[in-house]
N, C-alpha and C positions, 0 to 999 in steps of 0.2 A: 336619557343619556346613558345611565348605568346599564340599562338593558341592551343598548346598542353596543357598548363597550364589551359586555359579557359575550354577546353574540359574535363580535369580531374576534375576541380572544379564544373562544371555545375551540375552533379548529386547531389552533396552535397547541393548546393544552392537550387535546386528544391525540394529536400527532406525536407529542412528546411522550405521552403515556404509551402509545403504540410502539414507538421505537425503543423505549425502555423495556417493555415486555418482550419484544422481539430480541433485543440484545441479551436479556436474561436467559431466554431459551437458547440462543446461539452460544453464549458463554458456558452454559450448562451442557453443551453437546446435544441439545434437543433440536437438531437441525430441521427435522421434518415438521416440528411444531413452529419453528421460527420462519420457515420458508414462505408461507402465504403472506405474513405481515411484511417480511423483508421485500417480497416482490411488489406488494402494493405500495409500500413506502418508497421503494426505488423508482417505480413508475411515476410516482407523484413528485419525484425530484429530490428526495432526501439523499444527500451525498454519503452519509454514513451507511445507510441501507444499501446504496449502490455498491459501495466498497465491500461490505460484508457479503452481499449477494455474488459479487465477482469471486470472492474466495470460495463460497459455497459451490459455485459452478466449476471452478478450477479443480477442486478436490472431489466433487460429486457428493457433497454433504447436504442431504435433504432435497436436492434437485439433481437433474441429470448432469453428469460430468461433461463439460463442454467448454474447452479453452477459448473458442471464439466468442461465446456468450460471456465468459468471464472477462475477456478483454473489452467487450462493449461496455459492460457495467463499470469496470475500473476506469475506462476512459471518460465516462460520464461523470464519475466522482472526481477524477483528476481535473476535469474542465472546470469544476466548481472550487478547485483549490485544495482538495483533500490530499495531503502529503502522503498518507498511508497508501492511498490508491496509486499515487505516482511511483512510490517505491515498489508496490506490488506489480505494476506494469513492467518495470525493469526486471523484477524477479521472474516474471513469466517468460520474458525473452531469454533469460539465462537457463531456467530450469524446465520450461514447458516442453511437452512432447510434440506439439504441432504448431504453436504460435510462432516459433522461430522461423518456420517455413514461409511465413507471410511477408517477410522483409528480406532485403538483400543481405544485410549484415546485422544479425541479432545482437551482437556485442555492442555495436554502435548505438542501436536503439536502447539497449539496457543502460549504456552510459548516459545517454540523453535524459532518460527518466530518473536514473539515480541522481544525476546532477540537479535536476529540477527539485527533487525532494531534499537532497543534501543542502542545497542553497537556502532552504527554509529550515535548516536545523534538524533534519530527521537523522538520528544517529545511525540506524541500520543502513540508510542510503549513503551516509558519509563513509562508513566502513566499507561498504560494497564498492563504492566509487574508488576508494583508496586501493582496494584489491585489484580493480581493473587497471588502474595506473601502474600498480606493481607488476602485473602480468603483461601489460601492453595490449589488453583486449578491448577493442572498441575505441581506444584512445592511444595517444603516443606514450610509450613506456616512459615513466618518470618516477624515480624513487622520491624525488623532492615533492612532487604533487601527491604521490601515494601517502607519504608521511604527513603531509598537511591535512589531507582528508581523514586519515586514520586518527591523527591527533585531535581533530575536531570531534570525531566520534567518541574518543576517550573522554574528552572534556564534557561531553553530553551523557556520560555514564555507561558507554558501551563496553561491557566486560571483555569481549574478545579483542577489541581495539586496545584496551589497557594492557591485556596480556601480550598482545603483539608488540606493543611499544616497550614493555618491560623486557621481553626477550630480545628485541632489536638493540636496546641500549646495553643489554648484558652481553652483547657480542655473539649471540646465537645466529 
């Protein structure tokens, strides 16, 4: 029984070791070294690797710069519930060079993805969604909604959201 249990757990242990090593390389800026492991783990369904690989493709870190490939990997991670990937999809619609051309209204798409991540407590998404409400981009302009989302971001420790609210309350 013990041998069976070890054999059953071994792939999970090795996968955890692989993702940790790949994340260490990624976090150290060693993208070329991280890329093969991230690609392998992403293809195997690891949501964190899929998210990181999407960033690598978006910026061309260790892999070819390719916004459509970045979107594919981010959507796979988001489908597994990765809130960072959800936020990144929204960010790609706002700041991408080509991805915004794939939809009728990139601001609406960004708002949808920011909302998905913000609804799960992602501070950057809360702040970004608040800014969209403030500007009326992709959503109906609403200072009340803007302040609600920016307030949530501030509660979750988002420094820019706290600064915004401090300035807003100060009459700026």
